[in-house]
KOLGUTI-905701 format. One line per field, with one value per residue: residue number from 0; residue in three letters; x, y, z of N, C-alpha, C in turn. Coordinates in steps of 0.02 Angstrom, whole numbers. Layout:
k	NUM, ... .
r	ala, ... .
n_c1	X, ... .
n_c2	Y, ... .
n_c3	Z, ... .
ca_c1	X, ... .
ca_c2	Y, ... .
ca_c3	Z, ... .
c_c1	X, ... .
c_c2	Y, ... .
c_c3	Z, ... .
***
This chain:
k	0, 1, 2, 3, 4, 5, 6, 7, 8, 9, 10, 11, 12, 13, 14, 15, 16, 17, 18, 19, 20, 21, 22, 23, 24, 25, 26, 27, 28, 29, 30, 31, 32, 33, 34, 35, 36, 37, 38, 39, 40, 41, 42, 43, 44, 45, 46, 47, 48, 49, 50, 51, 52, 53, 54, 55, 56, 57, 58, 59, 60, 61, 62, 63, 64, 65, 66, 67, 68, 69, 70, 71, 72, 73, 74, 75, 76, 77, 78, 79, 80, 81, 82, 83, 84, 85, 86, 87, 88, 89, 90, 91, 92, 93, 94, 95, 96, 97, 98, 99, 100, 101, 102, 103, 104, 105, 106, 107, 108, 109, 110, 111, 112, 113, 114, 115, 116, 117, 118, 119, 120, 121, 122, 123, 124, 125, 126, 127, 128, 129, 130, 131, 132, 133, 134, 135, 136, 137, 138, 139, 140, 141, 142, 143, 144, 145, 146, 147, 148, 149, 150, 151, 152, 153, 154, 155, 156, 157, 158, 159, 160, 161, 162, 163, 164, 165, 166, 167, 168, 169, 170, 171, 172, 173, 174, 175, 176, 177, 178, 179, 180, 181, 182, 183, 184, 185, 186, 187, 188, 189, 190, 191, 192, 193, 194, 195, 196, 197, 198, 199, 200, 201, 202, 203, 204, 205, 206, 207, 208, 209, 210, 211, 212, 213, 214, 215, 216, 217, 218, 219, 220, 221, 222, 223, 224, 225, 226, 227, 228, 229, 230, 231, 232, 233, 234, 235, 236, 237, 238, 239, 240, 241, 242, 243, 244, 245, 246, 247, 248, 249, 250, 251, 252, 253, 254, 255, 256, 257, 258, 259, 260, 261, 262, 263, 264, 265, 266, 267, 268, 269, 270, 271, 272, 273, 274, 275, 276, 277, 278, 279, 280, 281, 282, 283, 284, 285, 286, 287, 288, 289, 290, 291, 292, 293, 294, 295, 296, 297, 298, 299, 300, 301, 302, 303, 304, 305, 306, 307, 308, 309, 310, 311, 312, 313, 314, 315, 316 .
r	met, ile, glu, arg, glu, asn, ala, pro, his, arg, val, leu, cys, ile, gly, asp, ile, ala, leu, asp, val, ile, val, lys, leu, glu, ile, asp, gly, gly, glu, ser, ala, leu, thr, gly, leu, arg, tyr, gly, ser, asp, thr, pro, ser, gln, val, ile, thr, arg, gly, gly, gly, thr, ala, ala, asn, val, ala, ser, trp, leu, ala, thr, thr, asp, ala, lys, pro, glu, leu, leu, ala, arg, ile, gly, asn, asp, ser, val, gly, ser, ala, leu, val, ala, glu, leu, val, ala, glu, gly, val, glu, cys, his, leu, arg, thr, ile, ser, asp, leu, gly, thr, gly, thr, val, val, val, leu, val, asp, arg, ser, gly, glu, arg, thr, met, phe, pro, asp, ser, gly, ala, asn, ala, gly, leu, ser, ala, lys, asp, leu, pro, ser, leu, glu, lys, ile, ala, ile, ala, tyr, val, ser, gly, tyr, ala, leu, phe, asn, arg, glu, ser, his, gln, gly, val, leu, ala, ile, phe, glu, val, leu, asp, gln, ala, ala, ile, pro, val, ile, phe, asp, pro, ala, ser, val, gly, thr, met, ser, thr, phe, ala, asp, his, ser, thr, ile, val, ser, ile, leu, ser, ser, leu, pro, lys, arg, thr, val, met, ile, leu, asn, glu, ser, glu, ala, arg, tyr, leu, ala, ala, ser, glu, ser, ala, ser, leu, glu, gln, val, leu, thr, thr, leu, ala, arg, asp, ala, met, ile, val, val, ile, lys, arg, asn, glu, ser, gly, ala, val, ala, ile, asp, ala, asn, ser, gly, glu, ile, val, ser, asp, arg, gln, pro, arg, arg, glu, pro, val, asp, thr, thr, gly, ala, gly, asp, ser, phe, ala, ala, gly, phe, met, ala, glu, trp, ile, lys, asn, arg, asp, leu, leu, ala, ser, leu, lys, ser, gly, asn, glu, met, ala, gly, arg, cys, val, gln, val, ile, gly, ala, arg, pro, arg, lys, ser, pro .
n_c1	42, 23, 110, 21, 11, 85, 48, 35, -82, -245, -388, -556, -685, -846, -1006, -1060, -1066, -1064, -1122, -1066, -1143, -1090, -1129, -1068, -1094, -1105, -1132, -1148, -1102, -1172, -1322, -1416, -1391, -1467, -1554, -1494, -1521, -1609, -1759, -1870, -1816, -1662, -1503, -1341, -1206, -1070, -1057, -1004, -955, -912, -834, -912, -988, -979, -904, -835, -762, -676, -603, -541, -454, -375, -307, -203, -108, -1, -85, -200, -337, -509, -672, -839, -993, -1143, -1205, -1300, -1367, -1299, -1221, -1162, -1129, -1036, -934, -893, -842, -737, -653, -614, -548, -441, -373, -324, -407, -483, -634, -783, -927, -1104, -1220, -1371, -1511, -1634, -1623, -1550, -1379, -1315, -1338, -1283, -1327, -1235, -1228, -1121, -1060, -983, -895, -852, -927, -1040, -1199, -1301, -1396, -1444, -1473, -1493, -1510, -1454, -1372, -1446, -1497, -1387, -1302, -1246, -1223, -1161, -1029, -853, -716, -644, -515, -360, -399, -364, -430, -593, -699, -852, -991, -1105, -1210, -1251, -1289, -1395, -1493, -1649, -1670, -1552, -1519, -1538, -1458, -1331, -1311, -1296, -1178, -1090, -1091, -1032, -904, -861, -859, -755, -653, -614, -571, -673, -692, -804, -915, -1046, -1128, -1225, -1314, -1437, -1463, -1466, -1570, -1677, -1691, -1728, -1791, -1699, -1668, -1680, -1579, -1465, -1476, -1456, -1322, -1258, -1269, -1176, -1021, -896, -766, -761, -706, -757, -787, -829, -911, -917, -1050, -1124, -1075, -1117, -1253, -1276, -1231, -1323, -1305, -1276, -1204, -1107, -933, -806, -730, -818, -917, -843, -812, -940, -979, -882, -922, -977, -886, -721, -626, -654, -668, -673, -703, -655, -659, -573, -517, -453, -438, -499, -478, -525, -465, -550, -513, -401, -439, -370, -353, -319, -260, -253, -200, -187, -101, -210, -299, -361, -521, -577, -678, -774, -825, -818, -716, -722, -721, -595, -519, -548, -488, -352, -330, -353, -253, -138, -170, -182, -52, 19, -70, -60, -130, -120, -33, -115, -221, -153, -118, -245, -294, -202, -229, -362, -343, -283, -389, -488, -436, -466, -593, -731, -742, -637, -461, -374, -303, -332, -451 .
n_c2	-60, 113, 238, 362, 460, 578, 622, 741, 783, 792, 714, 726, 618, 620, 551, 399, 230, 58, -112, -206, -318, -420, -483, -587, -618, -738, -681, -591, -417, -251, -170, -272, -357, -398, -489, -607, -653, -776, -757, -783, -904, -993, -914, -952, -893, -799, -751, -620, -535, -370, -226, -68, 83, 246, 357, 288, 199, 288, 337, 219, 190, 304, 274, 198, 286, 426, 511, 563, 483, 511, 464, 516, 461, 357, 217, 64, -15, -147, -307, -302, -166, -149, -236, -180, -57, -99, -155, -41, 36, -49, -32, 93, 203, 339, 343, 434, 406, 389, 292, 224, 169, 116, 86, -11, -47, 26, -54, -123, -203, -272, -304, -387, -403, -505, -415, -336, -227, -143, -149, -66, -87, 8, 25, 143, 143, 168, 272, 379, 542, 614, 753, 923, 922, 805, 824, 812, 889, 1015, 1054, 1072, 1001, 964, 949, 906, 770, 748, 647, 629, 544, 562, 698, 694, 621, 610, 618, 667, 781, 923, 928, 897, 1005, 1102, 1057, 1084, 1223, 1245, 1193, 1281, 1402, 1373, 1379, 1264, 1169, 1073, 912, 851, 725, 706, 592, 457, 471, 411, 421, 562, 602, 535, 600, 734, 848, 895, 1036, 1075, 1000, 1056, 1185, 1163, 1119, 1232, 1315, 1276, 1300, 1396, 1354, 1223, 1065, 971, 804, 690, 567, 540, 525, 579, 709, 754, 746, 844, 957, 960, 909, 798, 797, 896, 947, 879, 981, 1090, 1045, 1039, 1175, 1228, 1168, 1218, 1341, 1332, 1280, 1263, 1177, 1058, 888, 759, 590, 458, 320, 191, 283, 376, 531, 700, 874, 1039, 1198, 1319, 1451, 1483, 1428, 1327, 1167, 1001, 832, 654, 489, 323, 165, 37, -73, -234, -249, -325, -301, -159, -93, 37, 104, 241, 295, 259, 330, 462, 461, 441, 556, 659, 630, 671, 802, 879, 904, 999, 1058, 1019, 992, 905, 805, 757, 702, 596, 521, 487, 410, 305, 244, 205, 112, 11, -24, -83, -204, -291, -382, -297, -138, -94, -78, -222, -388, -479, -611 .
n_c3	0, -37, 53, 138, 234, 227, 104, -25, -87, -55, -110, -134, -162, -216, -203, -248, -187, -219, -244, -375, -481, -593, -748, -860, -1025, -1154, -1283, -1437, -1463, -1492, -1560, -1567, -1464, -1352, -1404, -1394, -1270, -1180, -1159, -1025, -997, -974, -984, -1012, -913, -837, -675, -574, -427, -381, -304, -327, -394, -444, -383, -283, -361, -428, -319, -281, -389, -383, -269, -313, -350, -302, -237, -105, -80, -37, 13, -1, 37, 50, 140, 163, 312, 315, 274, 150, 128, 233, 194, 72, 115, 197, 102, 27, 125, 153, 36, 50, 50, 126, 212, 219, 277, 287, 372, 321, 394, 348, 215, 83, 36, -113, -273, -426, -573, -701, -868, -975, -1137, -1269, -1331, -1231, -1200, -1090, -1008, -895, -742, -626, -449, -337, -198, -33, -72, -116, -69, -24, 50, 88, 223, 247, 216, 250, 343, 243, 239, 165, 52, -111, -230, -291, -335, -416, -439, -572, -556, -427, -428, -519, -456, -386, -249, -202, -271, -238, -125, -177, -262, -165, -109, -214, -205, -79, -102, -201, -131, -48, -136, -204, -340, -452, -520, -631, -680, -785, -792, -870, -1029, -1019, -881, -863, -953, -898, -779, -809, -938, -1088, -1095, -963, -901, -964, -914, -778, -776, -827, -720, -629, -538, -622, -614, -637, -700, -830, -868, -989, -1095, -1276, -1324, -1219, -1223, -1349, -1331, -1232, -1300, -1397, -1527, -1655, -1768, -1775, -1774, -1664, -1611, -1618, -1530, -1410, -1395, -1376, -1253, -1171, -1130, -1008, -918, -847, -901, -1027, -1056, -1171, -1178, -1285, -1299, -1380, -1463, -1388, -1303, -1299, -1267, -1208, -1160, -1083, -1060, -1143, -1262, -1320, -1394, -1355, -1380, -1350, -1383, -1342, -1370, -1431, -1323, -1310, -1250, -1098, -1009, -1004, -897, -781, -846, -878, -750, -703, -795, -755, -628, -661, -737, -640, -546, -610, -650, -532, -501, -586, -672, -807, -955, -1068, -1019, -919, -991, -1052, -939, -893, -1000, -998, -876, -894, -993, -921, -841, -926, -948, -849, -756, -696, -605, -531, -482, -505, -520, -669, -667 .
ca_c1	0, 61, 108, -19, 7, 113, 29, 23, -143, -308, -438, -620, -729, -913, -1058, -1092, -1031, -1113, -1100, -1078, -1156, -1071, -1152, -1034, -1135, -1073, -1172, -1115, -1122, -1212, -1391, -1457, -1362, -1516, -1589, -1459, -1547, -1664, -1810, -1915, -1781, -1595, -1449, -1278, -1166, -1023, -1078, -949, -970, -855, -850, -928, -1008, -932, -857, -793, -715, -625, -559, -501, -400, -330, -266, -144, -63, 24, -136, -233, -408, -560, -738, -900, -1050, -1188, -1216, -1353, -1345, -1299, -1155, -1134, -1097, -978, -881, -868, -802, -675, -610, -585, -502, -382, -338, -295, -456, -516, -705, -829, -989, -1162, -1259, -1443, -1536, -1693, -1610, -1494, -1322, -1328, -1321, -1288, -1319, -1200, -1224, -1062, -1060, -917, -852, -833, -975, -1082, -1265, -1309, -1461, -1426, -1519, -1451, -1515, -1436, -1336, -1493, -1505, -1324, -1311, -1187, -1213, -1118, -960, -802, -675, -615, -448, -308, -426, -336, -478, -649, -734, -924, -1024, -1170, -1263, -1276, -1324, -1458, -1535, -1700, -1663, -1488, -1506, -1529, -1401, -1269, -1303, -1270, -1108, -1053, -1085, -982, -838, -844, -842, -689, -607, -591, -593, -712, -696, -873, -937, -1119, -1164, -1247, -1370, -1497, -1475, -1485, -1635, -1728, -1700, -1763, -1784, -1634, -1657, -1671, -1512, -1417, -1482, -1424, -1250, -1233, -1270, -1122, -963, -857, -700, -772, -678, -808, -762, -887, -897, -939, -1123, -1148, -1056, -1162, -1320, -1278, -1222, -1379, -1279, -1248, -1166, -1054, -866, -790, -707, -877, -949, -801, -821, -1006, -981, -833, -954, -1000, -836, -652, -597, -700, -633, -717, -673, -677, -644, -509, -491, -419, -476, -485, -499, -517, -456, -597, -480, -358, -469, -326, -379, -266, -287, -205, -225, -140, -110, -271, -296, -422, -556, -609, -739, -766, -854, -772, -663, -727, -701, -522, -492, -554, -437, -287, -329, -345, -188, -89, -194, -169, 19, 38, -122, -39, -189, -101, -8, -173, -256, -112, -125, -313, -299, -162, -264, -421, -318, -273, -454, -525, -403, -489, -665, -751, -725, -584, -396, -358, -279, -385, -458 .
ca_c2	0, 176, 278, 421, 508, 641, 634, 813, 801, 760, 715, 704, 590, 629, 520, 335, 167, 7, -179, -223, -388, -420, -543, -592, -658, -761, -658, -537, -350, -213, -155, -332, -401, -427, -545, -667, -676, -824, -728, -832, -967, -984, -893, -965, -833, -799, -698, -599, -475, -325, -161, -21, 150, 290, 393, 238, 174, 340, 337, 157, 198, 355, 242, 169, 341, 456, 556, 538, 483, 507, 451, 538, 423, 330, 145, 36, -51, -217, -336, -279, -101, -158, -269, -132, -8, -132, -162, 24, 54, -90, -5, 158, 257, 362, 345, 475, 373, 390, 230, 236, 106, 89, 74, -56, -19, 28, -113, -114, -263, -253, -356, -376, -449, -528, -359, -299, -173, -157, -117, -66, -80, 33, 38, 187, 124, 217, 328, 434, 586, 647, 825, 960, 904, 746, 841, 813, 950, 1025, 1080, 1042, 965, 995, 945, 861, 737, 740, 603, 650, 499, 593, 760, 680, 578, 656, 625, 698, 837, 987, 921, 900, 1075, 1137, 1036, 1124, 1291, 1243, 1183, 1343, 1451, 1354, 1385, 1198, 1151, 1011, 870, 829, 680, 714, 527, 434, 503, 380, 451, 632, 609, 510, 649, 793, 859, 920, 1106, 1079, 973, 1106, 1241, 1142, 1118, 1300, 1349, 1252, 1346, 1397, 1324, 1151, 1027, 922, 746, 653, 530, 576, 525, 628, 776, 773, 756, 909, 1009, 953, 903, 734, 804, 946, 921, 877, 1048, 1131, 1020, 1062, 1247, 1240, 1148, 1258, 1401, 1321, 1244, 1286, 1128, 1005, 829, 708, 524, 429, 249, 174, 342, 418, 585, 767, 922, 1110, 1245, 1373, 1516, 1495, 1399, 1275, 1099, 950, 764, 600, 422, 271, 103, 3, -135, -272, -245, -382, -274, -86, -65, 78, 135, 313, 312, 254, 387, 521, 456, 454, 627, 700, 617, 712, 871, 915, 919, 1063, 1079, 1004, 960, 848, 752, 730, 657, 536, 483, 459, 356, 248, 209, 173, 53, -41, -45, -126, -270, -332, -385, -252, -68, -77, -105, -289, -433, -514, -680 .
ca_c3	0, -40, 114, 122, 289, 205, 35, -32, -122, -34, -164, -107, -213, -189, -244, -235, -177, -236, -262, -446, -497, -664, -783, -924, -1070, -1216, -1340, -1473, -1444, -1540, -1543, -1564, -1413, -1306, -1436, -1373, -1206, -1186, -1116, -995, -988, -947, -1028, -977, -900, -782, -630, -530, -388, -371, -278, -381, -377, -480, -340, -250, -411, -439, -260, -282, -438, -356, -218, -345, -364, -240, -208, -45, -96, 15, -16, 33, 9, 101, 133, 204, 372, 293, 267, 86, 140, 276, 154, 23, 150, 219, 43, 11, 178, 143, -22, 68, 41, 187, 197, 258, 257, 331, 365, 319, 421, 314, 143, 69, -1, -185, -312, -499, -614, -761, -919, -1018, -1194, -1291, -1350, -1171, -1188, -1033, -1000, -823, -710, -560, -394, -295, -128, 18, -101, -124, -11, -5, 59, 112, 293, 248, 199, 303, 340, 176, 246, 123, -6, -171, -285, -276, -391, -403, -486, -598, -531, -366, -446, -555, -415, -360, -177, -187, -316, -203, -80, -215, -283, -106, -104, -264, -178, -25, -133, -236, -80, -22, -193, -222, -407, -455, -579, -633, -733, -783, -793, -935, -1061, -990, -815, -871, -986, -852, -726, -833, -1010, -1109, -1078, -890, -887, -985, -867, -715, -785, -836, -656, -587, -536, -684, -604, -646, -755, -847, -905, -1013, -1156, -1335, -1328, -1170, -1247, -1404, -1302, -1198, -1350, -1443, -1595, -1674, -1830, -1769, -1760, -1592, -1592, -1606, -1469, -1355, -1388, -1347, -1183, -1133, -1105, -939, -879, -856, -946, -1049, -1082, -1201, -1184, -1349, -1299, -1410, -1499, -1341, -1272, -1325, -1216, -1224, -1106, -1099, -1056, -1200, -1322, -1346, -1395, -1356, -1382, -1338, -1400, -1323, -1408, -1413, -1285, -1319, -1186, -1067, -979, -1003, -836, -741, -885, -870, -682, -699, -833, -712, -576, -692, -756, -580, -514, -646, -653, -469, -494, -616, -720, -875, -984, -1110, -975, -883, -1038, -1059, -878, -892, -1050, -977, -822, -923, -1029, -871, -815, -972, -951, -793, -746, -643, -611, -483, -500, -479, -571, -706, -644 .
c_c1	44, 55, 75, -20, 32, 99, 9, -46, -203, -358, -503, -666, -800, -964, -1082, -1043, -1083, -1080, -1116, -1087, -1146, -1090, -1119, -1071, -1096, -1118, -1135, -1142, -1164, -1284, -1435, -1435, -1415, -1557, -1555, -1481, -1606, -1718, -1858, -1882, -1712, -1546, -1383, -1236, -1116, -1041, -1024, -972, -906, -880, -863, -952, -956, -881, -809, -741, -658, -576, -514, -443, -350, -283, -204, -93, -37, -23, -164, -308, -453, -627, -793, -959, -1093, -1200, -1276, -1324, -1346, -1228, -1122, -1096, -1033, -919, -851, -823, -735, -627, -576, -533, -436, -340, -305, -342, -486, -590, -744, -899, -1043, -1201, -1333, -1478, -1594, -1684, -1550, -1438, -1336, -1303, -1329, -1279, -1291, -1197, -1166, -1062, -989, -869, -826, -879, -1021, -1147, -1283, -1380, -1448, -1485, -1479, -1455, -1498, -1398, -1381, -1495, -1442, -1334, -1247, -1173, -1167, -1044, -913, -767, -643, -544, -398, -335, -400, -387, -534, -676, -806, -955, -1092, -1227, -1292, -1315, -1392, -1498, -1585, -1693, -1601, -1478, -1493, -1469, -1335, -1258, -1274, -1196, -1065, -1041, -1032, -912, -815, -823, -773, -635, -575, -616, -626, -704, -765, -887, -1013, -1159, -1192, -1305, -1435, -1514, -1498, -1555, -1692, -1743, -1742, -1755, -1717, -1621, -1646, -1601, -1459, -1417, -1448, -1348, -1221, -1233, -1213, -1063, -920, -787, -704, -735, -728, -777, -822, -869, -930, -1015, -1152, -1134, -1103, -1233, -1325, -1272, -1278, -1356, -1248, -1201, -1107, -986, -854, -765, -766, -913, -909, -811, -888, -1007, -934, -862, -971, -949, -767, -615, -652, -658, -684, -678, -700, -659, -576, -478, -458, -464, -453, -512, -488, -509, -499, -564, -440, -389, -426, -359, -320, -298, -232, -239, -170, -150, -172, -257, -363, -460, -584, -677, -729, -798, -802, -717, -663, -706, -626, -489, -493, -500, -368, -278, -315, -277, -133, -107, -176, -95, 37, -10, -101, -93, -170, -75, -65, -214, -218, -120, -193, -320, -260, -198, -327, -401, -305, -340, -490, -494, -425, -566, -683, -721, -668, -518, -383, -333, -338, -389, -444 .
c_c2	63, 213, 345, 474, 577, 656, 707, 831, 761, 769, 686, 682, 586, 594, 454, 279, 113, -61, -189, -298, -394, -487, -544, -643, -678, -746, -600, -470, -317, -205, -217, -380, -435, -483, -611, -693, -723, -803, -783, -899, -952, -962, -905, -902, -846, -739, -683, -538, -436, -261, -113, 46, 199, 324, 345, 210, 224, 340, 276, 162, 252, 326, 207, 222, 370, 508, 524, 539, 475, 500, 478, 503, 398, 256, 124, 1, -125, -241, -316, -214, -108, -188, -220, -80, -38, -140, -96, 46, 16, -64, 62, 216, 275, 373, 388, 452, 381, 326, 246, 170, 75, 79, 28, -19, -24, -35, -98, -183, -241, -312, -339, -427, -467, -472, -321, -242, -193, -118, -123, -55, -58, 41, 79, 171, 181, 277, 390, 476, 621, 722, 857, 945, 844, 762, 838, 881, 955, 1053, 1038, 996, 1000, 999, 897, 832, 730, 699, 630, 605, 526, 657, 746, 624, 624, 668, 664, 765, 902, 985, 926, 970, 1116, 1119, 1075, 1194, 1294, 1236, 1247, 1397, 1437, 1356, 1318, 1180, 1082, 977, 840, 784, 681, 650, 514, 475, 476, 411, 523, 639, 582, 562, 709, 800, 893, 991, 1115, 1055, 1025, 1166, 1225, 1146, 1188, 1340, 1328, 1301, 1340, 1369, 1248, 1125, 971, 867, 704, 615, 566, 579, 575, 699, 799, 784, 825, 967, 1009, 950, 835, 740, 853, 912, 920, 945, 1094, 1110, 1044, 1136, 1264, 1225, 1190, 1324, 1395, 1284, 1273, 1242, 1078, 949, 781, 644, 491, 355, 236, 231, 392, 471, 652, 817, 993, 1150, 1306, 1442, 1531, 1472, 1344, 1206, 1050, 881, 714, 534, 371, 209, 65, -61, -171, -275, -313, -361, -199, -53, -25, 113, 211, 336, 311, 311, 450, 521, 471, 527, 670, 692, 659, 786, 910, 932, 987, 1087, 1070, 962, 899, 790, 719, 684, 592, 491, 450, 401, 294, 208, 174, 110, -5, -68, -94, -195, -316, -333, -342, -183, -47, -107, -172, -332, -468, -586, -728 .
c_c3	0, 26, 100, 177, 268, 132, 26, -59, -96, -91, -136, -163, -184, -233, -218, -225, -188, -244, -335, -453, -573, -695, -852, -967, -1132, -1275, -1372, -1452, -1498, -1518, -1535, -1509, -1371, -1338, -1418, -1306, -1217, -1137, -1090, -983, -959, -1002, -991, -971, -845, -738, -578, -491, -375, -336, -336, -353, -404, -435, -305, -299, -422, -381, -260, -330, -415, -304, -247, -364, -299, -211, -145, -56, -35, -19, 29, 0, 67, 87, 175, 264, 357, 282, 202, 95, 181, 237, 104, 56, 172, 161, 26, 62, 170, 84, -7, 57, 109, 172, 246, 238, 310, 319, 371, 337, 381, 239, 136, 34, -76, -221, -386, -532, -681, -809, -965, -1074, -1215, -1308, -1290, -1155, -1131, -1035, -927, -800, -638, -512, -343, -221, -82, -10, -108, -61, 12, 1, 85, 186, 300, 237, 259, 301, 270, 179, 205, 68, -68, -227, -264, -340, -371, -458, -507, -575, -465, -382, -478, -521, -380, -285, -157, -222, -280, -157, -117, -243, -226, -96, -153, -237, -124, -53, -168, -186, -50, -76, -211, -292, -406, -522, -578, -693, -732, -786, -863, -963, -1032, -923, -821, -900, -943, -799, -749, -908, -1025, -1086, -1003, -871, -905, -937, -801, -722, -794, -771, -610, -589, -598, -676, -614, -707, -770, -890, -925, -1076, -1215, -1341, -1279, -1194, -1303, -1380, -1271, -1248, -1402, -1515, -1606, -1733, -1826, -1757, -1685, -1568, -1577, -1541, -1408, -1342, -1356, -1273, -1140, -1109, -1031, -896, -893, -906, -965, -1080, -1110, -1210, -1247, -1355, -1331, -1451, -1452, -1310, -1301, -1274, -1240, -1159, -1124, -1100, -1119, -1266, -1352, -1340, -1399, -1356, -1369, -1356, -1384, -1367, -1384, -1373, -1294, -1253, -1163, -1039, -975, -942, -797, -780, -878, -801, -674, -738, -789, -658, -604, -710, -694, -548, -546, -643, -590, -460, -523, -671, -793, -908, -1026, -1068, -937, -927, -1046, -998, -873, -940, -1029, -922, -848, -961, -982, -848, -861, -979, -894, -791, -687, -650, -566, -505, -466, -537, -604, -682, -700 .
***
């Protein structure tokens, strides 16, 4: 384990912790993948449980760097929550958790096809309801990560907006992942989502994938440069993850666009790839704000993530 007592960079990861129930299916990917399921009968699969939850995943990957990761989340009063916390603590993550007695710990069922693509069925459980009252001391926090799954949860929404305000008042920059298009569009209509994001502090660094970026920019046909420019109106830095095509980013102040692409790695499971990217990006970003180096670090860590089953750093079974 990395020695963290004197680690120079406290990183607070805010959002969710969950149990991932990963179902690896021997069916081809693509839009027709679900036709491979034997509805009403049995579909052979490999079922694996792993620690999950976006914020917890980010903290777990940060624990492999020289940063000092901390997690703010909520769990249920159950053995699942206790086991997940014990795992994170063993990895070197300091946990600031509230136990909710009448809700279970969050759970996500993840279907993974032969291509490594995943389809998720999340149940937020005790993660719902996060608020600024849950925040620990922010002394010496270098940067905070906020999960969009917490912001776009009806029980947590106002509380997470308040968390953004507290972080802004403390002059703490935020790395924000707005979550999936499915999560955003379920929460509210497009104009409402855009309005919410434009109200966030302008010191925010937004990290999102291409489908999320095009959804927010309301453009499927515009160039990535145009999409980046549109989104940069509401953030200090915008980073678009492009899977095997790497990542591209824009600095809103200078208008400079940079990109990085690492050698392709055949994916085993893409669950958590975005979370690991965010961790790699932050671990480098907090050092000297080098955007290109941060993209490289994010891509390298995401490449490691897709080589294992699950969203956390571990050896492939």
